[in-house]
N, C-alpha and C positions, 0 to 999 in steps of 0.2 A: 793305824794309818801308815802307809809306806813312807820311806824317806826319799829325798830327791837323789837321783843317781849322781855320782861324782863325775866331774868333767872327764876324767880319764876313762871311766866306763863308757860314757857317751862316745868318746873318741874311738874306743875299741869297737863299738857297735857300727859307727860310720865306716870303719875300715872293712867291715864285711860287705859293704856296698860297692867296693872298687877293687877288684871285680866283684860282682854281686854273688855272694854265697850266703845271703841272709836266710833263705829257706832251702828245703831239700831239692828244689829244681836245679840249683847250682848253675844258673844261666851264665854267670861270669861276664856280664855286660858292665859297662861303666855307668852306673846309675847317676852319680853326681854330675856327669857330663850330659845327662839326658838320654842315654841309651836305655832301651826298654827290653825286658825279657818276657817271660811267660805271663807275669802279672799285668804287663802293659803300662806300668807306672815308671816314670823316669826320675828326674832330679828332685821332684817334690811330691808329697802326698796330695791326693785330691779329696776334698771333703764334699760328700754328696749332700749331707744334711746334718744338722745338730739341733738338739732340743730335748726337753723332758719327754720320756717315753714310758707309757703305762702298760705296755703289752709284754714286758719281761716277767720273769719269775717274781712272785710276791716279795721275797726278801730283798730284791733289788729295787723294787718300785717304791715301797713305803708310802709316804704321803706326798713327797715332792716329785716322784718319778725318777727313773734312771736317766742320767744325763748322757744320752747317746750321741756319739760322733760316728756317723757312717762314713767309712773310707772306701773310695772307689778302687776298683781292681781287685784281684784275688789270685792266690797261688794254686787254687784248686779248679775253679771254673766248672763246677758240676753241671752235667747236662740237664738236670732237673731244677736248676736254681730258681728260687722264687724272687730273688732280687737281681735278676739278670741285667736290668738296665744299669745297675750300679757296678756289679762285679764284671760282667762281660762287656757292657757298653761303656763303663768307666765314666759315667756322668758325674759331674761335680766341678768344683773349682780348686785350682792349685792353692795350697796353703803352706807357708813355711812354718817352722817351729814356733816362732813368735806369735803368728796368727793363731795357731792351734792352742797355744798357751792362753791367749786371750779368750778364745771360745770356752776353754775349761773354766776360767774364772767367771765368765758370764753365766755358765750353767750353775756354778756354785751360788752366785748372786740370785739366780732364779729359784733357789731352794731345792735343787736336785740332791738326791741321796748319795750319788757317786758319779764318777766319770767312766763311761762305758765305751771303750774303743771297739767298734764292730768291724771285723775283718782287718786286723792290724798286722798280720804275720809278715807281710811284704814291705812294711814301712817302719819296722822296729826302731832303727836309729833315730829317725826324725821324731817319733813319738817319745822316746826317752829324752831327747833334747827338749821337747815341749814340756814334759813333766818337770824336768829340772828347772826350767824357767818359771813355770807356774808355781812350783813350790816356793821359789824365792820370793814370789809376789803374793804369797798368802794362801795358796790352795791347800785345803785341809781334807778334801774328800777322798775316800778310797778309790783306787784305780782298778777298773775291771778290764781284763784282757779276754775279749769275746771272739774266739777264733774257731777255725775249721778243724783244728787238731793236726794239721800238717806242718810240723815245726822242726827246725834244726836245733839240736841241743846247744850248739855253740851260741846261737842267738838267745835261746831261752834262758840259758844260765846267766847271761848279762842282765836279765830282767829281775834277778833276785834282789829284793829290797825295794824295787820300784812298783811292782804289781802286788796288790792286796788280794784280789779275787781273780782266779783263773776260771774261765767258763768256756772250755773247749767242747767241740762236737766230737763224738766218737762214732764215726759214720759206718765204716765197713770193717769186716773181719778178714776177708780173703783178698789176696792180691788180684785175682781175676776180676772180682767185682769192682774194686777200686780202679783198676785199669780201664774197665769198660765205661765207668761213669765219670771219672776224673782224669784219666790218662796219667795216673800216679800209682803204679803197682806196688810201690814201697809205702803207700799210705798206712796200711795196718801196722807195720813195724814202727814207722815214725810216730804214729798216734800213740802206740803203747809206751814208747820211750818218753814221749811228751807228758803223758798222764802221770807216769811215775815221778818225773822231775818236778812237775807242778805240785804234786802231793808233798814231795820233799820240801819244797820251798814254803808252802803256805798251810799245809795240813788240811784237816777236815773243815768244812764250812762252819764259821762261827757267826751266830746271829744274836744281836742284842736289841731288845725292845722291838723285835720284828724286822730289824734291818741287818742285812749281811755286812759284816765288817772285814772278814778275812777268810780265805780258804778256797777249796776247790769245789766247783759245781759243774758236773758233767751233763751235757745234753746228748740224748740219743734219739734220732728220728727213726721210728719204725717204718720200714719201706715194704711195698708189695713183694711177696714171695721171698723175703729175706729174714723170716722169723728165726731160723736157726743161727744166722749171723748175729741177730740181736741177742740171742741167748748166750752166744760165745762172748760177745762184748760185755754183757752184764755180768757174767761169771768172772771174766777177767778183772773187771772193776772191783768186785767184791773180794776176790781172792788175792789179787796182786797189787791193787792200788790202796784200797782201804775198805774194811767191812762196814765202816760207818760213812761211806761216801754218800754225798748228796747227789741225786740223779734226777733229771727231768726226762722221763720216757715220753716222747712227743708223738702225737697222732696227727700232726698238721700236714703230712705229705699230700701233695696234689701233683698231678702230672703237668708240670710247667715247662716253659722254654722248649728244649729239644727232647723232652721225654718221649715225644711221639715217635722218635727214631728208635726207641728201645721198647718193643711191644710188651715185654714182661713187666715194665713199670709204667706203662701208659694206661693206668687206671688208678682210681682212688684207693687208699688203704681200706681194707675191710675191718669192720668193728671187731670181729673175732681175732684177727691178727694182732690188733693193738691190745685187746684184753688179755690175750695169752702172754704177750711180752711183759705187760705190767704185772700180771700175776707172778710170772717167773722172777721178776725183780723183787717183788714183795717177799717171796719165799727165800730169796737170798739174804734178806734182812737189810737191803739198802734203804737209805732215807730218801723217799720219793717226794718230789714236789708236785 
């Protein structure tokens, strides 16, 4: 189980919000004063929903479910986002760290296996503050950082000792693809940096009695026409992150939100595309979920 972050570490995280350089967008707005940058979130996080979730990977779900806290806004805003009402629409209610800490304790009381922050990258300081408060009040569950992979190392390093399980997406390999679908041409470089740092902090995924306790679990969504990028990403994970990395090669892609504006991805994933990506991962020796 992670330890609670020190007050000084939380203060260092808040300093990244004024002006805001929490994520690679480097918007430099004054978040504590309510100014909003790319993510669309100002002085406080917005919680879209919270509760036990049984649709996550089996090691996170266990018997009690993963205690998910869906956070509104996003620093990527993918054109094909399936949760666009939360990420793009920013639906939810403002919640200060004390409120988020109470939500975490309620999820523990409900029997959840962990606390799973979904889309946390743009609200790191507030979440660190919430974890500190919740730990003081008896939170014992592992903390899951469920992110899109677009991280700034300065913020990520402050999470060391707070996060038990990192669960990033590894979305795109090329700058052109990332630029077209997320307006973030530096995504591939930032994602690779982030995965290396996450692996350094928590190592390979550790599972006890079927429940994840600590480590890195990488998600990769196979997308139409991007099989070669999938292979590059999977090879990178095996060769430069860990040969024993746990990876979920996902087939859930559907043309949602504004995917219709991009003809090449405005179709469902073909079964053969997914099968080939998964077989490639198996040949690399990755631990597949």
